[in-house]
N, C-alpha and C positions, 0 to 999 in steps of 0.2 A: 343497615343486614344485610350481610351474604345472603346467596342462596345454599342449600346444603353443593356440597361436594356430589358431582355424581360420579361412581367406581365403575370400571371395568369389568367383568364379568375372564375368570380363565378364557373364554370362546373366545372372547371381542379378542381378547390379548393376542390369542392365539394367530387369531387372524391379522392382526397391524401387524406383529412381525411375517406371516409371511405372504400377506399381502405386500409389504415393503421391498422384502425378498424378489417379489413377480416383477413387480418397476422395476427394479434393478436388473431384471433381463432372467430371471431365476437365478441369480446369484449376486453377495451382496457380503462388504462386509462386517463387522461387528459394528462400525463409527457409524454406515449409513444404517443399519440396522436402528442401532440403539436410536437415530435421532428420528429417524421418520416414525417407531413403533412410540417413541415418546417416553423412553421407558428409564429406571437408572439402571449403569452396570451390572449391582449386585442381582438385580433386578432379569434383567436380561441371560443374565450369565444362566441363572436359573431356569427361567424357559426355554432356555436354547439346548439346554441338557433334556430338558422332558421332551421336546420338541424331533432332538434325535430319537431319545429313548423309544415315541412316535413312529418313526419311520415317516415321520412330516420333510425332515431336512437332512443332509447329510453334510459334515463338517471334511472341508477342503483346505492341506495347508498348501502349500506353494513355496519354498524356502522358508524367510521368516512371515509371510501374510497367510492368515487367515480365514477363510472365506465359506460361506452359507450355500448352500445351494437346497433348491425344493427338488423334493422327487412327486413320482408322479403321484402319491398318496397325498403327497404336499397340495396339493395343484386341485387335485378331488375335493378337497378340504372347503380351499378358497372358493370352487364353483360352490357347493353344497352350501356353504355360510351363509353367499350373495344370495343365494334361493330359499332360506331362510328368512336370511334379514326382509326381504323382499314380502314373502307372505306375511311376516311380523307386522312389518308398516302398511298392508294394508288396512288391519284391524285396529291401526295405531298403538303399538306395542312395541316400543324403542326395544333394542336387543346390544 
C-alpha cells in the first residue's frame, strides 16, 4: 500500500516557481522553471500568468526567447514565505 500523495498549496507552488527563478540569478526561462518547480507545462503557464498579474514576476522577450524575472515584490514573497515556513516548522506544521 502506498502512502497518500501530498499536494502542494498554491502558496507553495508560487514559492517553488519564484525560488527557482531566484536560484537562476533572478531571471529564468520557462524550461528551467518547469523542471525546477516540478510542474506540467499547462500548470506552469497558468501559474506564471497569475504571478505576473500579482506583480511578483515580469515576462521579458528577447528575440524569440522568453524569460521571467523576479520583481522586488517577488523577492519579498520568497523572504516572507521562508519566515513563515521556519515558524511553522518550529511547531511541527508542514507548509
